VMD Tcl script that draws the C-alpha trace (Angstrom):
set ca {
  {-22.99 -95.20 30.30}
  {-21.18 -94.82 26.96}
  {-17.78 -95.32 28.62}
  {-18.93 -98.55 30.24}
  {-20.31 -99.78 26.90}
  {-17.02 -99.01 25.15}
  {-15.18 -101.13 27.70}
  {-17.25 -104.21 26.84}
  {-15.85 -107.06 24.74}
  {-19.13 -107.77 22.93}
  {-21.78 -105.16 22.20}
  {-25.48 -105.95 22.17}
  {-28.05 -104.33 19.89}
  {-29.13 -102.16 22.81}
  {-25.52 -101.08 23.41}
  {-25.05 -100.13 19.75}
  {-28.35 -98.23 19.70}
  {-27.15 -96.15 22.66}
  {-23.85 -95.41 20.88}
  {-25.63 -94.38 17.68}
  {-27.85 -92.02 19.70}
  {-24.87 -90.50 21.53}
  {-24.47 -86.71 21.57}
  {-22.07 -84.22 23.11}
  {-19.32 -85.67 25.29}
  {-20.62 -89.21 24.75}
  {-20.31 -88.80 20.98}
  {-16.79 -87.42 21.37}
  {-15.86 -90.42 23.52}
  {-17.20 -92.81 20.87}
  {-15.23 -91.16 18.07}
  {-12.09 -91.02 20.22}
  {-12.34 -94.73 20.93}
  {-12.81 -95.67 17.27}
  {-9.88 -93.47 16.19}
  {-7.72 -95.12 18.83}
  {-8.64 -98.60 17.60}
  {-8.07 -97.60 13.98}
  {-4.59 -96.29 14.80}
  {-3.73 -99.48 16.67}
  {-5.13 -101.95 14.14}
  {-4.61 -100.43 10.68}
  {-2.46 -97.37 11.40}
  {-2.60 -94.09 9.51}
  {-2.27 -95.72 6.10}
  {-4.92 -95.15 3.43}
  {-5.21 -97.50 0.46}
  {-6.45 -96.42 -2.96}
  {-8.97 -98.19 -5.18}
  {-9.16 -96.56 -8.60}
  {-12.90 -96.61 -9.37}
  {-14.05 -97.52 -12.88}
  {-17.82 -97.11 -13.26}
  {-18.00 -99.55 -16.13}
  {-21.71 -99.41 -16.98}
  {-24.92 -97.89 -15.62}
  {-27.10 -100.44 -17.43}
  {-29.04 -102.29 -14.74}
  {-31.78 -104.91 -14.79}
  {-33.05 -103.88 -11.37}
  {-35.57 -101.27 -10.27}
  {-34.53 -100.45 -6.71}
  {-36.70 -97.56 -5.55}
  {-33.76 -95.46 -4.28}
  {-31.33 -95.75 -7.19}
  {-30.79 -93.25 -10.00}
  {-29.66 -95.91 -12.51}
  {-32.71 -98.13 -11.94}
  {-34.01 -99.77 -15.11}
  {-37.12 -97.60 -15.44}
  {-35.36 -94.25 -15.06}
  {-35.54 -92.89 -18.59}
  {-33.94 -89.59 -17.57}
  {-30.40 -90.99 -17.47}
  {-28.31 -91.78 -20.54}
  {-27.33 -95.43 -20.46}
  {-23.73 -96.29 -21.29}
  {-21.13 -99.05 -21.21}
  {-17.47 -98.08 -21.41}
  {-15.46 -99.65 -24.21}
  {-12.78 -102.25 -23.48}
  {-10.10 -99.79 -24.57}
  {-11.31 -97.13 -22.12}
  {-11.36 -99.64 -19.26}
  {-7.83 -100.75 -20.04}
  {-6.64 -97.14 -20.40}
  {-8.06 -96.40 -16.93}
  {-6.36 -99.52 -15.55}
  {-3.07 -98.39 -17.08}
  {-3.48 -95.01 -15.37}
  {-4.00 -96.76 -12.01}
  {-0.97 -98.95 -12.64}
  {1.30 -96.10 -13.77}
  {0.26 -94.00 -10.77}
  {0.96 -96.82 -8.35}
  {-2.61 -97.06 -7.00}
  {-2.18 -100.69 -6.10}
  {-5.82 -101.65 -6.76}
  {-8.90 -100.75 -8.71}
  {-12.66 -101.33 -8.49}
  {-14.73 -102.36 -11.49}
  {-18.31 -101.37 -10.73}
  {-21.49 -101.67 -12.76}
  {-25.23 -101.98 -12.69}
  {-26.58 -105.46 -12.05}
  {-26.85 -107.66 -15.14}
  {-27.07 -111.45 -15.21}
  {-26.29 -112.76 -18.67}
  {-23.71 -114.95 -20.36}
  {-22.49 -112.00 -22.43}
  {-21.97 -109.85 -19.32}
  {-20.18 -112.64 -17.45}
  {-17.91 -113.24 -20.46}
  {-17.15 -109.52 -20.81}
  {-16.15 -109.04 -17.17}
  {-13.99 -112.17 -17.30}
  {-12.22 -110.86 -20.40}
  {-11.65 -107.44 -18.84}
  {-10.23 -109.00 -15.68}
  {-7.69 -110.98 -17.69}
  {-6.74 -107.91 -19.73}
  {-6.29 -105.75 -16.61}
  {-4.03 -108.38 -15.09}
  {-2.03 -108.55 -18.31}
  {-1.47 -104.81 -18.79}
  {-0.54 -104.38 -15.12}
  {1.86 -107.33 -15.12}
  {-0.42 -108.91 -12.48}
  {0.37 -106.01 -10.13}
  {-3.08 -104.42 -9.76}
  {-5.45 -105.80 -7.16}
  {-9.06 -105.95 -8.39}
  {-12.35 -105.47 -6.54}
  {-15.60 -106.19 -8.33}
  {-18.99 -104.68 -7.56}
  {-21.26 -106.18 -10.21}
  {-24.22 -107.40 -8.20}
  {-25.83 -110.77 -7.73}
  {-24.48 -113.59 -9.88}
  {-24.42 -117.38 -9.82}
  {-21.73 -119.27 -7.96}
  {-20.29 -120.37 -11.29}
  {-19.88 -116.76 -12.46}
  {-18.34 -115.69 -9.16}
  {-15.85 -118.54 -9.48}
  {-14.98 -117.63 -13.09}
  {-14.30 -114.03 -12.13}
  {-12.25 -115.11 -9.12}
  {-10.15 -117.41 -11.31}
  {-9.69 -114.57 -13.81}
  {-8.09 -112.32 -11.20}
  {-10.71 -110.60 -9.01}
  {-10.07 -111.20 -5.33}
  {-12.39 -108.75 -3.56}
  {-16.13 -108.31 -4.06}
  {-18.50 -105.66 -2.71}
  {-22.22 -106.52 -2.62}
  {-24.16 -104.02 -0.53}
  {-27.16 -105.41 1.32}
  {-28.42 -101.78 1.78}
  {-30.42 -102.89 4.85}
  {-30.32 -106.04 6.96}
  {-33.99 -105.60 7.87}
  {-35.85 -107.84 5.45}
  {-39.14 -105.98 5.84}
  {-37.47 -102.63 5.16}
  {-35.65 -104.14 2.18}
  {-39.01 -105.17 0.72}
  {-40.31 -101.60 1.08}
  {-37.32 -100.32 -0.90}
  {-37.62 -102.79 -3.81}
  {-40.27 -104.19 -6.16}
  {-41.82 -107.45 -5.04}
  {-40.44 -109.79 -7.71}
  {-37.78 -112.47 -8.15}
  {-35.12 -109.93 -9.15}
  {-35.30 -108.18 -5.78}
  {-35.03 -110.82 -3.09}
  {-33.35 -110.22 0.29}
  {-32.70 -113.91 0.94}
  {-31.06 -114.30 -2.46}
  {-28.79 -111.33 -1.80}
  {-27.68 -112.74 1.55}
  {-27.10 -116.11 -0.11}
  {-24.83 -114.39 -2.65}
  {-22.76 -112.89 0.16}
  {-22.16 -116.33 1.65}
  {-21.36 -117.69 -1.82}
  {-18.73 -114.98 -2.27}
  {-17.10 -115.96 1.02}
  {-17.20 -119.63 0.04}
  {-15.56 -118.84 -3.31}
  {-12.65 -117.17 -1.55}
  {-13.27 -113.47 -2.11}
  {-12.50 -110.85 0.44}
  {-16.17 -110.08 0.91}
  {-17.69 -106.69 1.56}
  {-21.14 -105.29 2.05}
  {-22.70 -102.04 3.22}
  {-25.86 -100.11 3.97}
  {-27.42 -96.70 3.43}
  {-27.89 -94.45 6.44}
  {-30.98 -92.26 6.71}
  {-33.34 -94.19 4.45}
  {-37.08 -93.55 4.62}
  {-38.77 -95.80 7.23}
  {-35.37 -96.68 8.78}
  {-34.86 -96.64 12.56}
  {-31.77 -96.45 14.75}
  {-32.55 -100.02 15.78}
  {-32.41 -101.01 12.10}
  {-28.93 -99.50 11.83}
  {-27.77 -101.27 14.98}
  {-29.03 -104.48 13.41}
  {-27.07 -103.68 10.25}
  {-23.83 -103.52 12.21}
  {-24.53 -106.80 13.97}
  {-25.43 -108.36 10.61}
  {-22.02 -107.39 9.23}
  {-20.32 -108.74 12.33}
  {-22.23 -112.03 12.10}
  {-21.46 -112.34 8.38}
  {-17.82 -111.77 9.31}
  {-17.17 -109.38 6.45}
  {-13.69 -108.31 5.38}
  {-14.58 -104.84 4.14}
  {-17.43 -102.35 4.22}
  {-18.73 -99.48 2.13}
  {-21.55 -97.62 3.90}
  {-22.71 -94.08 3.40}
  {-25.57 -91.63 3.79}
  {-28.71 -92.04 1.72}
  {-28.87 -89.17 -0.80}
  {-32.24 -88.90 -2.51}
  {-32.58 -88.80 -6.31}
  {-35.51 -86.94 -7.87}
  {-36.06 -89.57 -10.57}
  {-36.77 -92.39 -8.14}
  {-39.94 -93.52 -6.34}
  {-38.45 -92.85 -2.87}
  {-38.10 -89.16 -3.70}
  {-41.73 -88.67 -2.67}
  {-40.57 -89.10 0.95}
  {-37.91 -86.37 0.78}
  {-39.70 -84.16 3.30}
  {-39.83 -86.99 5.84}
  {-36.07 -87.67 5.83}
  {-33.74 -86.66 8.63}
  {-31.61 -83.63 7.68}
  {-28.48 -84.22 5.61}
  {-26.15 -83.11 8.40}
  {-27.75 -85.62 10.76}
  {-27.38 -88.34 8.11}
  {-23.70 -87.50 7.90}
  {-23.23 -87.58 11.65}
  {-25.12 -90.87 11.92}
  {-22.91 -92.32 9.19}
  {-19.83 -91.21 11.12}
  {-21.10 -92.92 14.25}
  {-21.95 -96.06 12.25}
  {-18.38 -96.24 10.97}
  {-17.01 -95.56 14.45}
  {-19.02 -98.41 15.97}
  {-18.12 -100.72 13.07}
  {-14.41 -100.02 13.62}
  {-14.89 -100.86 17.31}
  {-16.72 -104.17 16.78}
  {-14.69 -105.24 13.70}
  {-11.30 -103.77 14.44}
  {-9.24 -105.00 11.48}
  {-11.56 -104.82 8.47}
  {-11.21 -102.37 5.59}
  {-13.71 -99.49 5.70}
  {-14.22 -97.13 2.75}
  {-14.82 -93.40 3.02}
  {-17.51 -93.21 0.33}
  {-17.93 -90.35 -2.12}
  {-21.52 -89.72 -0.99}
  {-20.13 -88.23 2.23}
  {-18.69 -85.37 0.20}
  {-22.16 -84.42 -1.05}
  {-23.03 -83.33 2.49}
  {-19.66 -82.13 3.78}
  {-16.80 -80.98 1.54}
  {-14.27 -82.56 3.88}
  {-16.54 -85.46 4.78}
  {-14.19 -88.19 3.68}
  {-11.34 -86.68 5.70}
  {-13.49 -86.68 8.82}
  {-14.47 -90.30 8.30}
  {-10.84 -91.33 7.75}
  {-9.93 -89.81 11.11}
  {-12.51 -91.88 12.99}
  {-12.23 -95.22 11.23}
  {-12.05 -95.49 7.44}
  {-8.87 -96.54 5.63}
  {-9.95 -96.89 1.97}
  {-10.47 -94.14 -0.63}
  {-11.75 -94.68 -4.16}
  {-10.55 -91.98 -6.58}
  {-12.72 -91.97 -9.69}
  {-10.80 -92.96 -12.83}
  {-13.90 -93.33 -15.03}
  {-13.59 -91.33 -18.27}
  {-15.10 -87.92 -17.50}
  {-17.84 -88.03 -20.12}
  {-19.56 -90.91 -18.29}
  {-19.32 -89.80 -14.67}
  {-22.53 -87.75 -14.58}
  {-24.49 -90.71 -15.98}
  {-23.44 -93.05 -13.15}
  {-25.81 -91.15 -10.89}
  {-26.86 -93.43 -8.05}
  {-27.80 -90.23 -6.17}
  {-27.98 -86.52 -6.97}
  {-25.24 -83.89 -6.70}
  {-22.45 -86.42 -7.20}
  {-19.14 -84.61 -6.53}
  {-15.97 -84.41 -8.63}
  {-17.61 -85.36 -11.95}
  {-15.71 -82.60 -13.76}
  {-12.26 -83.63 -12.52}
  {-9.70 -85.43 -14.64}
  {-8.05 -88.59 -13.32}
  {-4.94 -86.56 -12.51}
  {-6.92 -83.80 -10.77}
  {-8.65 -86.39 -8.61}
  {-5.34 -87.96 -7.62}
  {-3.77 -84.64 -6.64}
  {-6.85 -83.58 -4.70}
  {-6.97 -86.80 -2.72}
  {-3.30 -86.60 -1.79}
  {-3.93 -83.20 -0.25}
  {-7.13 -84.31 1.49}
  {-5.58 -87.40 3.03}
  {-2.62 -85.36 4.28}
  {-5.10 -82.98 5.97}
  {-6.61 -86.00 7.70}
  {-3.20 -86.81 9.18}
  {-2.78 -89.97 7.11}
  {-0.63 -91.08 4.21}
  {-1.40 -92.98 1.03}
  {0.19 -96.40 0.88}
  {1.05 -96.48 -2.82}
  {1.73 -99.70 -4.69}
  {-0.02 -101.86 -2.11}
  {-3.14 -103.96 -2.65}
  {-4.21 -103.05 0.86}
  {-5.88 -106.39 1.49}
  {-8.05 -106.70 4.56}
  {-6.09 -107.66 7.67}
  {-9.23 -109.41 8.86}
  {-9.26 -111.61 5.77}
  {-5.55 -112.34 6.07}
  {-5.88 -113.39 9.71}
  {-8.89 -115.58 8.87}
  {-6.93 -117.31 6.12}
  {-3.93 -117.84 8.38}
  {-6.14 -119.27 11.13}
  {-7.82 -121.59 8.65}
  {-4.48 -122.75 7.27}
  {-3.16 -123.33 10.78}
  {-6.22 -125.38 11.64}
  {-5.79 -127.47 8.51}
  {-2.16 -128.18 9.40}
  {-3.22 -129.40 12.83}
  {-5.55 -131.88 11.17}
  {-2.82 -133.40 9.02}
  {-1.53 -136.63 10.65}
}
mol new
graphics top color blue
foreach p $ca { graphics top sphere $p radius 0.5 }
foreach p [lrange $ca 0 end-1] q [lrange $ca 1 end] { graphics top cylinder $p $q radius 0.2 }
display resetview
């Protein structure tokens, strides 16, 4: 049955559910198919995104997140402008091609101004050579436009789950945590011109395989350009921790994440897919395994070491004691083990986005009399 599903042009929710439940030879066939598509569409190249965890200050209280507003057990920080620019210089000097500026979710004029200033400074010190991805949460269309004009061209806003009812079980019931608003922001990002990415957590409390199949179809319908999905790793200082004994085992969460990425590569052949750091919490060579079956993006952490432990979205975060240089050397070895090579000095923009832009431009030319 799995072979016949993999030969289809369009997969239904039922088809995807079967693939996500696959075991044994069926699972091997799924992973083989996704690896084949990855090789054909994006090759064995891996693109780097130097990750700067700018601030763990967050206005939100998501029940799963270690940097939620009400967690008083984490030291709050915001990196200085100089430290951000030093990290950007490191990425530029080491030919990373791109970086990610990530933070907790804050909506304020001061925050919008600060990110805009940092974007302009990063572009200046890198001679406009560094590509920039932002992951700074929900903002207004005006703020998204300002940041786009200042130099950001990719944006990651994880939906965490496409099931609205499940989303509401994972967040407080208030205006700050609104599923419809988050989806609206994703469409606003696309409208603004960003290469738009989203993602989900795999193995959440109350989550079903059908939910995960729906997540993949949601991403396909949204027509995303990039994805960052990973296993849910519980954090003891969050409300969801009370359900730790009801979760599927970590190894199963990892395997389910691998199958999610495999199916995503099959249904969205030319998007960028990140091998997230959370995978390494469960399996020391987790990112390498995910690269083999579908991922083509790695995000080496270039946050100053003293802050890495405090950006604790989940527990047992790996590599917090590594220097920027150590992280770079380690990743080079890991990616080589995975049979791939780092494409240095390249923004690594989504092929899916590029093709969409070319198709749109071609359509516009046809309309010109």
